[in-house]
C-alpha positions as CSV (number, residue, x, y, z in Angstrom):
1,X,107.4,74.7,232.0
2,X,107.3,78.4,231.4
3,X,106.5,79.4,227.8
4,X,107.9,82.7,226.8
5,X,105.8,84.7,224.3
6,X,107.2,85.0,220.9
7,X,107.2,88.5,219.4
8,X,107.4,88.7,215.7
9,X,109.3,91.6,214.3
10,X,107.3,94.0,212.2
11,X,107.9,93.7,208.5
12,X,108.8,97.1,207.1
13,X,107.9,98.3,203.7
14,X,110.6,98.9,201.1
15,X,111.7,102.5,201.0
16,X,113.9,105.2,202.6
17,X,113.8,105.5,206.4
18,X,115.1,108.7,208.0
19,X,116.1,107.4,211.4
20,X,116.9,109.8,214.3
21,X,119.9,108.7,216.4
22,X,121.3,109.8,219.8
23,X,122.9,113.2,220.2
24,X,125.5,111.7,222.5
25,X,124.1,109.3,225.0
26,X,123.7,106.0,223.2
27,X,120.8,105.1,225.4
28,X,118.7,107.8,223.7
29,X,117.5,105.6,220.8
30,X,114.0,104.2,220.3
31,X,113.1,100.6,220.0
32,X,111.6,101.2,216.6
33,X,114.9,102.9,215.4
34,X,116.9,99.8,216.4
35,X,114.4,97.5,214.7
36,X,114.4,99.3,211.4
37,X,118.2,99.6,211.4
38,X,118.5,95.9,211.9
39,X,116.2,95.2,209.0
40,X,117.8,97.7,206.6
41,X,119.8,96.3,203.7
42,X,122.0,99.4,203.8
43,X,122.5,102.3,206.3
44,X,123.7,105.6,204.9
45,X,125.8,107.5,207.5
46,X,128.0,110.6,207.6
47,X,131.0,109.1,209.3
48,X,131.1,105.3,209.4
49,X,133.4,105.4,212.4
50,X,131.0,107.4,214.6
51,X,127.9,105.3,213.5
52,X,129.7,102.0,214.1
53,X,129.9,102.8,217.8
54,X,126.1,103.0,218.0
55,X,125.5,100.1,215.7
56,X,127.9,97.8,217.5
57,X,126.3,98.6,220.8
58,X,122.9,97.3,219.5
59,X,124.4,94.5,217.4
60,X,123.2,96.0,214.1
61,X,125.0,94.2,211.3
62,X,123.5,96.1,208.3
63,X,126.0,97.2,205.6
64,X,127.1,100.8,205.9
65,X,127.5,103.3,203.0
66,X,129.4,106.6,203.7
67,X,127.1,109.5,202.7
68,X,128.3,113.0,203.6
69,X,128.0,116.5,202.1
70,X,131.0,115.8,199.8
71,X,129.7,112.6,198.1
72,X,125.9,112.9,198.6
73,X,125.2,113.9,195.0
74,X,127.5,111.2,193.7
75,X,125.7,108.5,195.7
76,X,122.1,109.4,194.6
77,X,121.9,107.4,191.4
78,X,123.3,104.2,193.1
79,X,121.0,104.6,196.1
80,X,117.9,105.3,194.0
81,X,118.7,102.1,192.1
82,X,118.8,100.1,195.3
83,X,115.5,101.5,196.4
84,X,113.8,100.7,193.1
85,X,115.1,97.2,193.4
86,X,113.1,96.8,196.6
87,X,115.7,97.4,199.2
88,X,115.1,98.9,202.7
89,X,117.6,101.8,203.2
90,X,118.0,103.8,206.4
91,X,119.6,107.3,206.5
92,X,121.2,108.4,209.7
93,X,123.4,111.4,210.7
94,X,126.2,111.5,213.2
95,X,123.7,112.7,215.8
96,X,120.0,113.7,215.9
97,X,117.5,113.9,213.0
98,X,118.9,113.4,209.5
99,X,118.5,115.9,206.6
100,X,118.1,118.9,209.0
101,X,121.3,120.8,208.6
102,X,122.8,117.5,207.7
103,X,123.0,115.4,204.4
104,X,119.8,114.0,203.2
105,X,117.6,116.6,201.5
106,X,119.1,115.7,198.0
107,X,118.2,112.1,198.4
108,X,114.8,112.8,199.9
109,X,113.9,115.0,196.9
110,X,115.1,112.3,194.4
111,X,112.9,109.8,196.2
112,X,109.9,112.2,195.9
113,X,110.7,112.6,192.1
114,X,110.8,108.9,191.7
115,X,107.7,108.2,193.8
116,X,109.7,106.1,196.3
117,X,108.2,105.9,199.8
118,X,109.9,107.9,202.6
119,X,109.3,107.1,206.3
120,X,110.4,109.2,209.3
121,X,111.5,107.4,212.4
122,X,111.4,110.2,215.0
123,X,113.7,110.6,218.0
124,X,116.4,112.9,219.4
125,X,116.7,116.5,218.1
126,X,119.1,119.1,219.4
127,X,116.7,121.8,218.3
128,X,113.7,120.4,220.3
129,X,116.0,119.6,223.3
130,X,117.5,123.1,223.4
131,X,114.1,125.0,223.1
132,X,112.5,122.8,225.7
133,X,114.9,123.8,228.5
134,X,115.5,127.4,227.3
135,X,112.5,128.9,229.1
136,X,111.8,131.0,226.0
137,X,108.8,131.1,223.8
138,X,108.0,127.7,222.2
139,X,107.2,129.6,219.0
140,X,110.6,129.5,217.3
141,X,112.4,129.7,214.0
142,X,115.2,127.2,213.3
143,X,117.9,129.0,211.3
144,X,120.5,126.2,211.0
145,X,124.2,127.1,210.8
146,X,125.5,130.7,210.8
147,X,126.8,131.9,207.4
148,X,130.6,131.9,207.0
149,X,131.1,135.2,205.2
150,X,131.0,138.3,207.4
151,X,128.8,140.4,205.3
152,X,126.3,137.6,204.8
153,X,126.3,136.9,208.5
154,X,125.6,140.5,209.3
155,X,122.8,140.7,206.7
156,X,121.2,137.4,207.9
157,X,121.3,138.3,211.6
158,X,119.8,141.8,210.9
159,X,116.9,140.0,209.1
160,X,116.4,137.4,211.8
161,X,116.4,140.2,214.5
162,X,113.1,141.4,213.1
163,X,111.4,138.1,214.0
164,X,109.5,138.2,217.2
165,X,109.8,134.5,218.0
166,X,112.7,132.6,219.6
167,X,115.6,131.7,217.3
168,X,117.7,128.5,217.2
169,X,121.1,128.2,215.6
170,X,123.9,125.6,215.3
171,X,127.5,126.8,215.5
172,X,130.9,125.3,215.5
173,X,133.0,126.2,218.6
174,X,135.7,127.6,216.4
175,X,133.4,130.3,215.1
176,X,131.7,131.3,218.3
177,X,133.9,134.3,219.1
178,X,133.4,135.7,215.6
179,X,129.6,135.5,216.0
180,X,129.2,137.0,219.5
181,X,129.8,140.7,218.5
182,X,127.1,140.3,215.8
183,X,124.7,138.7,218.2
184,X,125.2,141.6,220.6
185,X,124.7,144.1,217.8
186,X,121.4,142.6,216.5
187,X,119.7,141.1,219.6
188,X,120.1,143.7,222.4
189,X,117.6,143.3,225.2
190,X,117.1,139.5,224.6
191,X,118.3,136.5,226.5
192,X,120.4,133.6,225.1
193,X,121.3,130.1,226.1
194,X,124.3,128.1,224.8
195,X,123.7,124.4,224.8
196,X,127.0,122.4,224.6
197,X,127.5,118.6,224.4
198,X,123.8,117.9,224.9
199,X,123.3,114.5,226.7
200,X,127.1,113.9,226.8
201,X,129.4,113.7,229.9
202,X,130.4,117.3,229.7
203,X,126.9,118.6,228.9
204,X,126.7,122.3,229.8
205,X,124.0,125.1,229.5
206,X,125.2,128.7,229.7
207,X,122.5,131.3,230.2
208,X,123.2,135.0,229.6
209,X,121.7,138.3,228.7
210,X,122.8,139.2,225.2
211,X,124.0,142.6,226.3
212,X,126.3,141.0,228.9
213,X,127.9,138.5,226.5
214,X,131.7,138.3,226.4
215,X,134.1,136.3,224.2
216,X,135.0,132.8,225.4
217,X,138.5,132.8,226.9
218,X,138.8,129.1,226.1
219,X,137.3,127.7,222.9
220,X,134.4,125.5,224.0
221,X,134.5,121.8,222.9
222,X,131.7,120.3,220.9
223,X,129.1,121.7,218.6
224,X,126.8,124.4,220.1
225,X,123.1,124.8,219.8
226,X,122.1,128.4,220.6
227,X,118.6,129.7,221.5
228,X,117.9,133.4,221.5
229,X,114.8,134.5,223.3
230,X,111.7,136.0,221.7
231,X,111.6,139.8,221.0
232,X,109.8,141.7,223.8
233,X,107.3,144.2,222.4
234,X,106.7,147.3,224.5
235,X,103.0,147.9,224.2
236,X,103.5,151.5,225.4
237,X,105.5,152.2,222.3
238,X,102.6,151.2,220.0
239,X,102.2,153.6,217.1
240,X,99.2,155.8,216.5
241,X,97.3,155.9,213.2
242,X,99.2,158.1,210.8
243,X,97.5,160.2,208.1
244,X,98.7,157.6,205.6
245,X,97.1,154.8,207.6
246,X,93.8,156.7,207.7
247,X,93.8,157.3,204.0
248,X,94.3,153.5,203.4
249,X,91.4,152.8,205.7
250,X,89.2,155.3,203.9
251,X,89.9,153.6,200.6
252,X,89.0,150.2,202.0
253,X,86.0,151.1,204.2
254,X,83.4,150.5,201.5
255,X,85.0,147.4,200.1
256,X,85.9,145.4,203.2
257,X,84.5,144.6,206.6
258,X,85.8,146.4,209.7
259,X,87.3,143.1,210.9
260,X,89.1,142.6,207.6
261,X,90.5,146.1,207.6
262,X,91.6,145.7,211.2
263,X,93.4,142.5,210.5
264,X,95.2,143.9,207.4
265,X,96.4,147.1,209.1
266,X,97.5,145.4,212.3
267,X,99.9,143.2,210.2
268,X,101.6,146.1,208.4
269,X,101.7,148.6,211.3
270,X,102.2,148.5,215.0
271,X,98.9,150.2,215.7
272,X,96.8,148.3,218.2
273,X,93.8,146.5,216.7
274,X,91.4,148.3,219.0
275,X,92.5,151.7,217.6
276,X,92.1,150.6,214.0
277,X,88.7,149.1,214.8
278,X,87.4,152.2,216.5
279,X,88.5,154.5,213.6
280,X,86.7,152.2,211.2
281,X,83.5,152.6,213.3
282,X,83.9,156.4,213.3
283,X,84.1,156.5,209.6
284,X,81.0,154.3,209.2
285,X,79.0,156.3,211.8
286,X,79.8,159.5,209.8
287,X,77.7,158.2,206.9
């Protein structure tokens, strides 16, 4: 007689669980995510129809509560009441990690204010997936969705263009052709990758130089994750110390160490650290 080992399910603490779910391929879910979803008294989800496909596949019978951007505030009092009564509640989004460019942050903050425990159940993330295959710097800034208003969009992209690291955005396919001219205007000299339908049947990755971008002739299907490469700094264009820079150094030379002055000046100018350091030494040697 073969005796099969009996595995006891972990008993989870009462509280709010932020559970990451697949981006498209339903196999991309962790065993722990399935376990906590099965043990949840309620599961908060954006679209119950989309979530039901996943939950049915893994025979998860927990009760669903619709929780999207239009009713999130209205739901808070009821959900906090459930949590205070000792319920286990999971929050999921239609795809990926909840509360990041998705509903959830309002509830999370209310839980913090009410000293209710919050637990992350990590898993799929469109941001991490896109950056990992981009080939760009792994130092990146996640910017969420592009603004809707033209002036706000222009101002935001101008600001983001000053960042030297890679940039990640989400965008609806309906808006992509409105965004491309602004991307070309603000990110010349950089590379870009459009990640479409990540992990789904029609998954596609489009790699381009920003300067060569053209409008899409046919509107792409599915939400896009865009990664723009890091800003290349031409060291040959580094600035020299200006008279103003020298005056600032002279004022600090008796108050701060050479290293401290070098660190401060290098952050507010494009002057190489070596040049700042050497000038500090010259001043000290003159005494």
